[in-house]
mmCIF file of the N, C-alpha and C atoms, coordinates in Angstrom:
data_MODEL
# 
_entry.id   MODEL 
# 
loop_
_atom_site.group_PDB 
_atom_site.id 
_atom_site.type_symbol 
_atom_site.label_atom_id 
_atom_site.label_alt_id 
_atom_site.label_comp_id 
_atom_site.label_asym_id 
_atom_site.label_entity_id 
_atom_site.label_seq_id 
_atom_site.pdbx_PDB_ins_code 
_atom_site.Cartn_x 
_atom_site.Cartn_y 
_atom_site.Cartn_z 
_atom_site.occupancy 
_atom_site.B_iso_or_equiv 
_atom_site.pdbx_formal_charge 
_atom_site.auth_seq_id 
_atom_site.auth_comp_id 
_atom_site.auth_asym_id 
_atom_site.auth_atom_id 
_atom_site.pdbx_PDB_model_num 
ATOM 1   N N  . MET A 1 1  ? 208.436 -54.605 -42.329 1.00 0.00 ? 1  MET A N  1 
ATOM 2   C CA . MET A 1 1  ? 208.213 -55.918 -42.249 1.00 0.00 ? 1  MET A CA 1 
ATOM 3   C C  . MET A 1 1  ? 206.929 -55.339 -43.721 1.00 0.00 ? 1  MET A C  1 
ATOM 4   N N  . GLY A 1 2  ? 206.618 -56.437 -44.145 1.00 0.00 ? 2  GLY A N  1 
ATOM 5   C CA . GLY A 1 2  ? 205.801 -57.276 -45.477 1.00 0.00 ? 2  GLY A CA 1 
ATOM 6   C C  . GLY A 1 2  ? 204.530 -56.749 -45.729 1.00 0.00 ? 2  GLY A C  1 
ATOM 7   N N  . ASN A 1 3  ? 204.507 -56.663 -46.691 1.00 0.00 ? 3  ASN A N  1 
ATOM 8   C CA . ASN A 1 3  ? 202.177 -56.542 -46.131 1.00 0.00 ? 3  ASN A CA 1 
ATOM 9   C C  . ASN A 1 3  ? 201.905 -57.286 -45.621 1.00 0.00 ? 3  ASN A C  1 
ATOM 10  N N  . MET A 1 4  ? 200.570 -56.602 -45.318 1.00 0.00 ? 4  MET A N  1 
ATOM 11  C CA . MET A 1 4  ? 199.459 -57.577 -44.762 1.00 0.00 ? 4  MET A CA 1 
ATOM 12  C C  . MET A 1 4  ? 199.424 -58.821 -45.494 1.00 0.00 ? 4  MET A C  1 
ATOM 13  N N  . SER A 1 5  ? 199.085 -60.007 -45.092 1.00 0.00 ? 5  SER A N  1 
ATOM 14  C CA . SER A 1 5  ? 198.940 -60.931 -46.158 1.00 0.00 ? 5  SER A CA 1 
ATOM 15  C C  . SER A 1 5  ? 196.639 -60.481 -46.217 1.00 0.00 ? 5  SER A C  1 
ATOM 16  N N  . TYR A 1 6  ? 195.923 -60.107 -46.467 1.00 0.00 ? 6  TYR A N  1 
ATOM 17  C CA . TYR A 1 6  ? 194.776 -59.548 -46.580 1.00 0.00 ? 6  TYR A CA 1 
ATOM 18  C C  . TYR A 1 6  ? 195.067 -58.690 -47.350 1.00 0.00 ? 6  TYR A C  1 
ATOM 19  N N  . CYS A 1 7  ? 195.700 -57.768 -47.509 1.00 0.00 ? 7  CYS A N  1 
ATOM 20  C CA . CYS A 1 7  ? 196.253 -56.942 -48.567 1.00 0.00 ? 7  CYS A CA 1 
ATOM 21  C C  . CYS A 1 7  ? 197.373 -56.695 -49.295 1.00 0.00 ? 7  CYS A C  1 
ATOM 22  N N  . ARG A 1 8  ? 198.413 -57.471 -49.376 1.00 0.00 ? 8  ARG A N  1 
ATOM 23  C CA . ARG A 1 8  ? 199.371 -57.925 -50.494 1.00 0.00 ? 8  ARG A CA 1 
ATOM 24  C C  . ARG A 1 8  ? 199.232 -57.340 -51.561 1.00 0.00 ? 8  ARG A C  1 
ATOM 25  N N  . PHE A 1 9  ? 198.347 -58.521 -52.346 1.00 0.00 ? 9  PHE A N  1 
ATOM 26  C CA . PHE A 1 9  ? 198.163 -58.832 -53.987 1.00 0.00 ? 9  PHE A CA 1 
ATOM 27  C C  . PHE A 1 9  ? 197.799 -56.653 -53.953 1.00 0.00 ? 9  PHE A C  1 
ATOM 28  N N  . GLU A 1 10 ? 196.809 -56.446 -53.750 1.00 0.00 ? 10 GLU A N  1 
ATOM 29  C CA . GLU A 1 10 ? 196.266 -55.247 -54.069 1.00 0.00 ? 10 GLU A CA 1 
ATOM 30  C C  . GLU A 1 10 ? 197.816 -53.775 -54.103 1.00 0.00 ? 10 GLU A C  1 
ATOM 31  N N  . ASN A 1 11 ? 198.285 -54.087 -52.619 1.00 0.00 ? 11 ASN A N  1 
ATOM 32  C CA . ASN A 1 11 ? 199.129 -53.269 -52.448 1.00 0.00 ? 11 ASN A CA 1 
ATOM 33  C C  . ASN A 1 11 ? 200.203 -53.291 -53.505 1.00 0.00 ? 11 ASN A C  1 
ATOM 34  N N  . THR A 1 12 ? 200.903 -54.456 -53.931 1.00 0.00 ? 12 THR A N  1 
ATOM 35  C CA . THR A 1 12 ? 201.791 -54.095 -54.636 1.00 0.00 ? 12 THR A CA 1 
ATOM 36  C C  . THR A 1 12 ? 201.521 -54.098 -56.206 1.00 0.00 ? 12 THR A C  1 
ATOM 37  N N  . SER A 1 13 ? 200.121 -53.967 -56.057 1.00 0.00 ? 13 SER A N  1 
ATOM 38  C CA . SER A 1 13 ? 199.747 -53.949 -57.342 1.00 0.00 ? 13 SER A CA 1 
ATOM 39  C C  . SER A 1 13 ? 199.444 -53.049 -57.706 1.00 0.00 ? 13 SER A C  1 
ATOM 40  N N  . LYS A 1 14 ? 199.058 -52.026 -56.759 1.00 0.00 ? 14 LYS A N  1 
ATOM 41  C CA . LYS A 1 14 ? 199.681 -50.274 -56.711 1.00 0.00 ? 14 LYS A CA 1 
ATOM 42  C C  . LYS A 1 14 ? 200.582 -49.971 -57.123 1.00 0.00 ? 14 LYS A C  1 
ATOM 43  N N  . ASP A 1 15 ? 202.051 -50.556 -56.267 1.00 0.00 ? 15 ASP A N  1 
ATOM 44  C CA . ASP A 1 15 ? 203.103 -50.476 -56.191 1.00 0.00 ? 15 ASP A CA 1 
ATOM 45  C C  . ASP A 1 15 ? 203.962 -50.757 -57.286 1.00 0.00 ? 15 ASP A C  1 
ATOM 46  N N  . LEU A 1 16 ? 203.335 -52.324 -58.639 1.00 0.00 ? 16 LEU A N  1 
ATOM 47  C CA . LEU A 1 16 ? 203.903 -51.789 -59.458 1.00 0.00 ? 16 LEU A CA 1 
ATOM 48  C C  . LEU A 1 16 ? 202.857 -51.376 -60.568 1.00 0.00 ? 16 LEU A C  1 
ATOM 49  N N  . MET A 1 17 ? 202.095 -50.377 -60.235 1.00 0.00 ? 17 MET A N  1 
ATOM 50  C CA . MET A 1 17 ? 201.620 -50.143 -61.110 1.00 0.00 ? 17 MET A CA 1 
ATOM 51  C C  . MET A 1 17 ? 202.641 -48.520 -61.337 1.00 0.00 ? 17 MET A C  1 
ATOM 52  N N  . ASP A 1 18 ? 203.217 -48.547 -60.037 1.00 0.00 ? 18 ASP A N  1 
ATOM 53  C CA . ASP A 1 18 ? 203.726 -46.875 -60.010 1.00 0.00 ? 18 ASP A CA 1 
ATOM 54  C C  . ASP A 1 18 ? 205.305 -47.322 -60.578 1.00 0.00 ? 18 ASP A C  1 
ATOM 55  N N  . CYS A 1 19 ? 206.025 -48.692 -60.390 1.00 0.00 ? 19 CYS A N  1 
ATOM 56  C CA . CYS A 1 19 ? 206.680 -48.413 -61.244 1.00 0.00 ? 19 CYS A CA 1 
ATOM 57  C C  . CYS A 1 19 ? 206.955 -48.251 -63.060 1.00 0.00 ? 19 CYS A C  1 
ATOM 58  N N  . GLU A 1 20 ? 205.564 -49.178 -63.186 1.00 0.00 ? 20 GLU A N  1 
ATOM 59  C CA . GLU A 1 20 ? 206.081 -48.962 -64.608 1.00 0.00 ? 20 GLU A CA 1 
ATOM 60  C C  . GLU A 1 20 ? 205.021 -47.130 -65.046 1.00 0.00 ? 20 GLU A C  1 
ATOM 61  N N  . ARG A 1 21 ? 204.884 -46.398 -64.333 1.00 0.00 ? 21 ARG A N  1 
ATOM 62  C CA . ARG A 1 21 ? 204.443 -44.977 -64.970 1.00 0.00 ? 21 ARG A CA 1 
ATOM 63  C C  . ARG A 1 21 ? 205.729 -44.734 -64.204 1.00 0.00 ? 21 ARG A C  1 
ATOM 64  N N  . ALA A 1 22 ? 206.990 -45.228 -63.552 1.00 0.00 ? 22 ALA A N  1 
ATOM 65  C CA . ALA A 1 22 ? 208.572 -44.388 -63.357 1.00 0.00 ? 22 ALA A CA 1 
ATOM 66  C C  . ALA A 1 22 ? 208.925 -44.911 -64.797 1.00 0.00 ? 22 ALA A C  1 
ATOM 67  N N  . ILE A 1 23 ? 208.834 -45.836 -65.655 1.00 0.00 ? 23 ILE A N  1 
ATOM 68  C CA . ILE A 1 23 ? 209.874 -46.499 -66.144 1.00 0.00 ? 23 ILE A CA 1 
ATOM 69  C C  . ILE A 1 23 ? 209.868 -46.287 -67.253 1.00 0.00 ? 23 ILE A C  1 
ATOM 70  N N  . ASN A 1 24 ? 208.764 -45.931 -67.615 1.00 0.00 ? 24 ASN A N  1 
ATOM 71  C CA . ASN A 1 24 ? 207.732 -44.987 -68.548 1.00 0.00 ? 24 ASN A CA 1 
ATOM 72  C C  . ASN A 1 24 ? 208.033 -43.697 -68.446 1.00 0.00 ? 24 ASN A C  1 
ATOM 73  N N  . ASP A 1 25 ? 207.794 -42.915 -67.809 1.00 0.00 ? 25 ASP A N  1 
ATOM 74  C CA . ASP A 1 25 ? 208.449 -41.037 -67.723 1.00 0.00 ? 25 ASP A CA 1 
ATOM 75  C C  . ASP A 1 25 ? 209.814 -40.983 -67.723 1.00 0.00 ? 25 ASP A C  1 
ATOM 76  N N  . GLY A 1 26 ? 211.097 -42.186 -68.214 1.00 0.00 ? 26 GLY A N  1 
ATOM 77  C CA . GLY A 1 26 ? 212.497 -42.330 -68.613 1.00 0.00 ? 26 GLY A CA 1 
ATOM 78  C C  . GLY A 1 26 ? 212.417 -42.043 -66.494 1.00 0.00 ? 26 GLY A C  1 
ATOM 79  N N  . GLU A 1 27 ? 212.218 -42.397 -65.307 1.00 0.00 ? 27 GLU A N  1 
ATOM 80  C CA . GLU A 1 27 ? 212.819 -41.884 -64.645 1.00 0.00 ? 27 GLU A CA 1 
ATOM 81  C C  . GLU A 1 27 ? 213.527 -43.519 -64.119 1.00 0.00 ? 27 GLU A C  1 
ATOM 82  N N  . THR A 1 28 ? 213.968 -43.834 -64.765 1.00 0.00 ? 28 THR A N  1 
ATOM 83  C CA . THR A 1 28 ? 215.692 -44.485 -65.160 1.00 0.00 ? 28 THR A CA 1 
ATOM 84  C C  . THR A 1 28 ? 216.576 -44.038 -64.513 1.00 0.00 ? 28 THR A C  1 
ATOM 85  N N  . GLU A 1 29 ? 217.236 -43.085 -65.262 1.00 0.00 ? 29 GLU A N  1 
ATOM 86  C CA . GLU A 1 29 ? 217.942 -42.318 -65.217 1.00 0.00 ? 29 GLU A CA 1 
ATOM 87  C C  . GLU A 1 29 ? 218.610 -42.242 -64.302 1.00 0.00 ? 29 GLU A C  1 
ATOM 88  N N  . ASP A 1 30 ? 220.140 -42.572 -63.966 1.00 0.00 ? 30 ASP A N  1 
ATOM 89  C CA . ASP A 1 30 ? 220.599 -41.952 -62.050 1.00 0.00 ? 30 ASP A CA 1 
ATOM 90  C C  . ASP A 1 30 ? 220.293 -42.760 -61.220 1.00 0.00 ? 30 ASP A C  1 
ATOM 91  N N  . LEU A 1 31 ? 220.010 -44.477 -61.386 1.00 0.00 ? 31 LEU A N  1 
ATOM 92  C CA . LEU A 1 31 ? 219.816 -44.975 -59.949 1.00 0.00 ? 31 LEU A CA 1 
ATOM 93  C C  . LEU A 1 31 ? 220.689 -45.224 -59.325 1.00 0.00 ? 31 LEU A C  1 
ATOM 94  N N  . SER A 1 32 ? 220.813 -45.111 -57.960 1.00 0.00 ? 32 SER A N  1 
ATOM 95  C CA . SER A 1 32 ? 221.036 -46.175 -57.100 1.00 0.00 ? 32 SER A CA 1 
ATOM 96  C C  . SER A 1 32 ? 221.469 -47.655 -57.452 1.00 0.00 ? 32 SER A C  1 
ATOM 97  N N  . GLU A 1 33 ? 222.786 -48.251 -56.973 1.00 0.00 ? 33 GLU A N  1 
ATOM 98  C CA . GLU A 1 33 ? 223.497 -49.389 -56.580 1.00 0.00 ? 33 GLU A CA 1 
ATOM 99  C C  . GLU A 1 33 ? 222.323 -50.147 -56.294 1.00 0.00 ? 33 GLU A C  1 
ATOM 100 N N  . TYR A 1 34 ? 221.458 -49.428 -55.404 1.00 0.00 ? 34 TYR A N  1 
ATOM 101 C CA . TYR A 1 34 ? 220.510 -49.961 -55.296 1.00 0.00 ? 34 TYR A CA 1 
ATOM 102 C C  . TYR A 1 34 ? 218.911 -50.385 -55.645 1.00 0.00 ? 34 TYR A C  1 
ATOM 103 N N  . GLU A 1 35 ? 218.872 -48.992 -56.279 1.00 0.00 ? 35 GLU A N  1 
ATOM 104 C CA . GLU A 1 35 ? 217.673 -49.106 -57.038 1.00 0.00 ? 35 GLU A CA 1 
ATOM 105 C C  . GLU A 1 35 ? 218.261 -49.806 -58.907 1.00 0.00 ? 35 GLU A C  1 
ATOM 106 N N  . ILE A 1 36 ? 219.399 -50.111 -58.496 1.00 0.00 ? 36 ILE A N  1 
ATOM 107 C CA . ILE A 1 36 ? 219.501 -50.863 -59.751 1.00 0.00 ? 36 ILE A CA 1 
ATOM 108 C C  . ILE A 1 36 ? 218.979 -52.432 -59.741 1.00 0.00 ? 36 ILE A C  1 
ATOM 109 N N  . ASN A 1 37 ? 219.154 -53.226 -58.185 1.00 0.00 ? 37 ASN A N  1 
ATOM 110 C CA . ASN A 1 37 ? 219.412 -53.807 -57.985 1.00 0.00 ? 37 ASN A CA 1 
ATOM 111 C C  . ASN A 1 37 ? 217.913 -54.236 -58.415 1.00 0.00 ? 37 ASN A C  1 
ATOM 112 N N  . GLY A 1 38 ? 217.622 -53.069 -57.456 1.00 0.00 ? 38 GLY A N  1 
ATOM 113 C CA . GLY A 1 38 ? 215.653 -53.358 -57.574 1.00 0.00 ? 38 GLY A CA 1 
ATOM 114 C C  . GLY A 1 38 ? 215.000 -53.491 -58.756 1.00 0.00 ? 38 GLY A C  1 
ATOM 115 N N  . LEU A 1 39 ? 215.695 -52.477 -59.265 1.00 0.00 ? 39 LEU A N  1 
ATOM 116 C CA . LEU A 1 39 ? 215.113 -52.786 -60.751 1.00 0.00 ? 39 LEU A CA 1 
ATOM 117 C C  . LEU A 1 39 ? 214.815 -54.430 -61.596 1.00 0.00 ? 39 LEU A C  1 
ATOM 118 N N  . ARG A 1 40 ? 216.245 -54.982 -61.603 1.00 0.00 ? 40 ARG A N  1 
ATOM 119 C CA . ARG A 1 40 ? 217.111 -55.646 -61.676 1.00 0.00 ? 40 ARG A CA 1 
ATOM 120 C C  . ARG A 1 40 ? 215.971 -57.293 -61.403 1.00 0.00 ? 40 ARG A C  1 
ATOM 121 N N  . LEU A 1 41 ? 215.792 -57.356 -59.602 1.00 0.00 ? 41 LEU A N  1 
ATOM 122 C CA . LEU A 1 41 ? 215.165 -57.916 -58.691 1.00 0.00 ? 41 LEU A CA 1 
ATOM 123 C C  . LEU A 1 41 ? 213.292 -57.825 -59.467 1.00 0.00 ? 41 LEU A C  1 
ATOM 124 N N  . LEU A 1 42 ? 212.917 -56.715 -60.232 1.00 0.00 ? 42 LEU A N  1 
ATOM 125 C CA . LEU A 1 42 ? 211.437 -56.094 -60.567 1.00 0.00 ? 42 LEU A CA 1 
ATOM 126 C C  . LEU A 1 42 ? 211.321 -57.200 -61.812 1.00 0.00 ? 42 LEU A C  1 
ATOM 127 N N  . LEU A 1 43 ? 212.178 -57.136 -62.840 1.00 0.00 ? 43 LEU A N  1 
ATOM 128 C CA . LEU A 1 43 ? 212.340 -58.181 -63.997 1.00 0.00 ? 43 LEU A CA 1 
ATOM 129 C C  . LEU A 1 43 ? 212.477 -59.716 -63.616 1.00 0.00 ? 43 LEU A C  1 
ATOM 130 N N  . GLU A 1 44 ? 213.119 -59.715 -62.827 1.00 0.00 ? 44 GLU A N  1 
ATOM 131 C CA . GLU A 1 44 ? 213.668 -60.790 -62.568 1.00 0.00 ? 44 GLU A CA 1 
ATOM 132 C C  . GLU A 1 44 ? 211.733 -61.997 -62.507 1.00 0.00 ? 44 GLU A C  1 
ATOM 133 N N  . TYR A 1 45 ? 210.807 -61.353 -61.138 1.00 0.00 ? 45 TYR A N  1 
ATOM 134 C CA . TYR A 1 45 ? 209.917 -61.731 -60.267 1.00 0.00 ? 45 TYR A CA 1 
ATOM 135 C C  . TYR A 1 45 ? 208.913 -61.093 -61.623 1.00 0.00 ? 45 TYR A C  1 
ATOM 136 N N  . SER A 1 46 ? 208.964 -60.482 -62.129 1.00 0.00 ? 46 SER A N  1 
ATOM 137 C CA . SER A 1 46 ? 207.628 -60.320 -63.040 1.00 0.00 ? 46 SER A CA 1 
ATOM 138 C C  . SER A 1 46 ? 207.654 -61.293 -63.959 1.00 0.00 ? 46 SER A C  1 
ATOM 139 N N  . LYS A 1 47 ? 208.969 -61.588 -64.636 1.00 0.00 ? 47 LYS A N  1 
ATOM 140 C CA . LYS A 1 47 ? 208.824 -63.070 -65.767 1.00 0.00 ? 47 LYS A CA 1 
ATOM 141 C C  . LYS A 1 47 ? 208.709 -63.979 -64.584 1.00 0.00 ? 47 LYS A C  1 
ATOM 142 N N  . ARG A 1 48 ? 208.448 -64.859 -63.559 1.00 0.00 ? 48 ARG A N  1 
ATOM 143 C CA . ARG A 1 48 ? 208.314 -65.537 -62.511 1.00 0.00 ? 48 ARG A CA 1 
ATOM 144 C C  . ARG A 1 48 ? 206.888 -65.512 -62.472 1.00 0.00 ? 48 ARG A C  1 
ATOM 145 N N  . ILE A 1 49 ? 206.410 -64.702 -62.117 1.00 0.00 ? 49 ILE A N  1 
ATOM 146 C CA . ILE A 1 49 ? 204.695 -63.911 -62.617 1.00 0.00 ? 49 ILE A CA 1 
ATOM 147 C C  . ILE A 1 49 ? 204.511 -64.477 -64.317 1.00 0.00 ? 49 ILE A C  1 
ATOM 148 N N  . VAL A 1 50 ? 204.693 -63.662 -64.944 1.00 0.00 ? 50 VAL A N  1 
ATOM 149 C CA . VAL A 1 50 ? 204.212 -64.364 -66.427 1.00 0.00 ? 50 VAL A CA 1 
ATOM 150 C C  . VAL A 1 50 ? 204.316 -65.637 -66.864 1.00 0.00 ? 50 VAL A C  1 
ATOM 151 N N  . ASP A 1 51 ? 205.175 -66.283 -66.459 1.00 0.00 ? 51 ASP A N  1 
ATOM 152 C CA . ASP A 1 51 ? 205.285 -68.058 -66.284 1.00 0.00 ? 51 ASP A CA 1 
ATOM 153 C C  . ASP A 1 51 ? 204.326 -68.353 -65.819 1.00 0.00 ? 51 ASP A C  1 
ATOM 154 N N  . MET A 1 52 ? 203.558 -68.414 -64.369 1.00 0.00 ? 52 MET A N  1 
ATOM 155 C CA . MET A 1 52 ? 202.608 -68.607 -63.894 1.00 0.00 ? 52 MET A CA 1 
ATOM 156 C C  . MET A 1 52 ? 200.794 -67.995 -64.019 1.00 0.00 ? 52 MET A C  1 
ATOM 157 N N  . GLU A 1 53 ? 200.936 -67.526 -65.395 1.00 0.00 ? 53 GLU A N  1 
ATOM 158 C CA . GLU A 1 53 ? 199.926 -66.675 -65.375 1.00 0.00 ? 53 GLU A CA 1 
ATOM 159 C C  . GLU A 1 53 ? 199.117 -67.331 -65.504 1.00 0.00 ? 53 GLU A C  1 
ATOM 160 N N  . SER A 1 54 ? 198.972 -68.993 -66.314 1.00 0.00 ? 54 SER A N  1 
ATOM 161 C CA . SER A 1 54 ? 198.032 -70.316 -65.929 1.00 0.00 ? 54 SER A CA 1 
ATOM 162 C C  . SER A 1 54 ? 197.287 -70.776 -64.739 1.00 0.00 ? 54 SER A C  1 
ATOM 163 N N  . TYR A 1 55 ? 198.305 -70.373 -63.240 1.00 0.00 ? 55 TYR A N  1 
ATOM 164 C CA . TYR A 1 55 ? 198.305 -71.222 -62.986 1.00 0.00 ? 55 TYR A CA 1 
ATOM 165 C C  . TYR A 1 55 ? 197.436 -69.841 -61.964 1.00 0.00 ? 55 TYR A C  1 
ATOM 166 N N  . ILE A 1 56 ? 197.570 -68.186 -62.380 1.00 0.00 ? 56 ILE A N  1 
ATOM 167 C CA . ILE A 1 56 ? 197.296 -67.549 -62.171 1.00 0.00 ? 56 ILE A CA 1 
ATOM 168 C C  . ILE A 1 56 ? 195.760 -67.008 -62.151 1.00 0.00 ? 56 ILE A C  1 
ATOM 169 N N  . ARG A 1 57 ? 195.904 -67.313 -63.065 1.00 0.00 ? 57 ARG A N  1 
ATOM 170 C CA . ARG A 1 57 ? 194.162 -66.861 -64.030 1.00 0.00 ? 57 ARG A CA 1 
ATOM 171 C C  . ARG A 1 57 ? 193.333 -68.155 -63.403 1.00 0.00 ? 57 ARG A C  1 
ATOM 172 N N  . LYS A 1 58 ? 193.719 -69.457 -62.721 1.00 0.00 ? 58 LYS A N  1 
ATOM 173 C CA . LYS A 1 58 ? 192.668 -70.499 -62.612 1.00 0.00 ? 58 LYS A CA 1 
ATOM 174 C C  . LYS A 1 58 ? 192.794 -70.219 -60.840 1.00 0.00 ? 58 LYS A C  1 
ATOM 175 N N  . ARG A 1 59 ? 193.844 -69.605 -59.769 1.00 0.00 ? 59 ARG A N  1 
ATOM 176 C CA . ARG A 1 59 ? 193.146 -68.715 -59.161 1.00 0.00 ? 59 ARG A CA 1 
ATOM 177 C C  . ARG A 1 59 ? 192.248 -68.063 -58.575 1.00 0.00 ? 59 ARG A C  1 
ATOM 178 N N  . ILE A 1 60 ? 192.270 -66.686 -59.455 1.00 0.00 ? 60 ILE A N  1 
ATOM 179 C CA . ILE A 1 60 ? 191.528 -65.911 -59.508 1.00 0.00 ? 60 ILE A CA 1 
ATOM 180 C C  . ILE A 1 60 ? 190.284 -66.548 -59.873 1.00 0.00 ? 60 ILE A C  1 
ATOM 181 N N  . TYR A 1 61 ? 189.980 -67.767 -61.413 1.00 0.00 ? 61 TYR A N  1 
ATOM 182 C CA . TYR A 1 61 ? 188.453 -67.908 -61.240 1.00 0.00 ? 61 TYR A CA 1 
ATOM 183 C C  . TYR A 1 61 ? 188.245 -68.534 -59.771 1.00 0.00 ? 61 TYR A C  1 
ATOM 184 N N  . ILE A 1 62 ? 188.428 -69.559 -59.432 1.00 0.00 ? 62 ILE A N  1 
ATOM 185 C CA . ILE A 1 62 ? 187.968 -69.736 -58.018 1.00 0.00 ? 62 ILE A CA 1 
ATOM 186 C C  . ILE A 1 62 ? 187.907 -69.236 -56.965 1.00 0.00 ? 62 ILE A C  1 
ATOM 187 N N  . ASN A 1 63 ? 188.858 -67.991 -56.899 1.00 0.00 ? 63 ASN A N  1 
ATOM 188 C CA . ASN A 1 63 ? 188.956 -67.130 -55.745 1.00 0.00 ? 63 ASN A CA 1 
ATOM 189 C C  . ASN A 1 63 ? 187.279 -66.287 -56.624 1.00 0.00 ? 63 ASN A C  1 
ATOM 190 N N  . GLU A 1 64 ? 187.455 -66.803 -57.526 1.00 0.00 ? 64 GLU A N  1 
ATOM 191 C CA . GLU A 1 64 ? 186.439 -65.471 -57.403 1.00 0.00 ? 64 GLU A CA 1 
ATOM 192 C C  . GLU A 1 64 ? 184.259 -66.417 -57.728 1.00 0.00 ? 64 GLU A C  1 
ATOM 193 N N  . LYS A 1 65 ? 184.741 -67.775 -57.587 1.00 0.00 ? 65 LYS A N  1 
ATOM 194 C CA . LYS A 1 65 ? 183.105 -69.001 -57.753 1.00 0.00 ? 65 LYS A CA 1 
ATOM 195 C C  . LYS A 1 65 ? 182.690 -68.324 -56.201 1.00 0.00 ? 65 LYS A C  1 
ATOM 196 N N  . ASN A 1 66 ? 184.748 -69.169 -55.355 1.00 0.00 ? 66 ASN A N  1 
ATOM 197 C CA . ASN A 1 66 ? 184.302 -69.037 -53.927 1.00 0.00 ? 66 ASN A CA 1 
ATOM 198 C C  . ASN A 1 66 ? 183.003 -68.027 -53.505 1.00 0.00 ? 66 ASN A C  1 
ATOM 199 N N  . LEU A 1 67 ? 184.119 -66.218 -54.072 1.00 0.00 ? 67 LEU A N  1 
ATOM 200 C CA . LEU A 1 67 ? 183.118 -65.384 -53.464 1.00 0.00 ? 67 LEU A CA 1 
ATOM 201 C C  . LEU A 1 67 ? 181.150 -65.201 -54.032 1.00 0.00 ? 67 LEU A C  1 
ATOM 202 N N  . GLU A 1 68 ? 180.730 -66.179 -54.874 1.00 0.00 ? 68 GLU A N  1 
ATOM 203 C CA . GLU A 1 68 ? 179.739 -66.441 -55.394 1.00 0.00 ? 68 GLU A CA 1 
ATOM 204 C C  . GLU A 1 68 ? 179.120 -67.492 -54.475 1.00 0.00 ? 68 GLU A C  1 
ATOM 205 N N  . ASP A 1 69 ? 179.592 -68.098 -53.977 1.00 0.00 ? 69 ASP A N  1 
ATOM 206 C CA . ASP A 1 69 ? 178.368 -68.736 -52.917 1.00 0.00 ? 69 ASP A CA 1 
ATOM 207 C C  . ASP A 1 69 ? 177.937 -68.564 -52.146 1.00 0.00 ? 69 ASP A C  1 
# 
């Protein structure tokens, strides 16, 4: 089951932080076929998200403004 929508970004950001730590700590040795595929997908999706940076920043700004109202 996927993340609940109300905590999707919070949970995923924590998991992504854990992945970054594992990569930095050299935990990419002896990966299984599933983990190799997961790392490949992580890289692909990360590139897509970076390409959406302007849109994401705008959405963050709008949502923060809405919280102030």
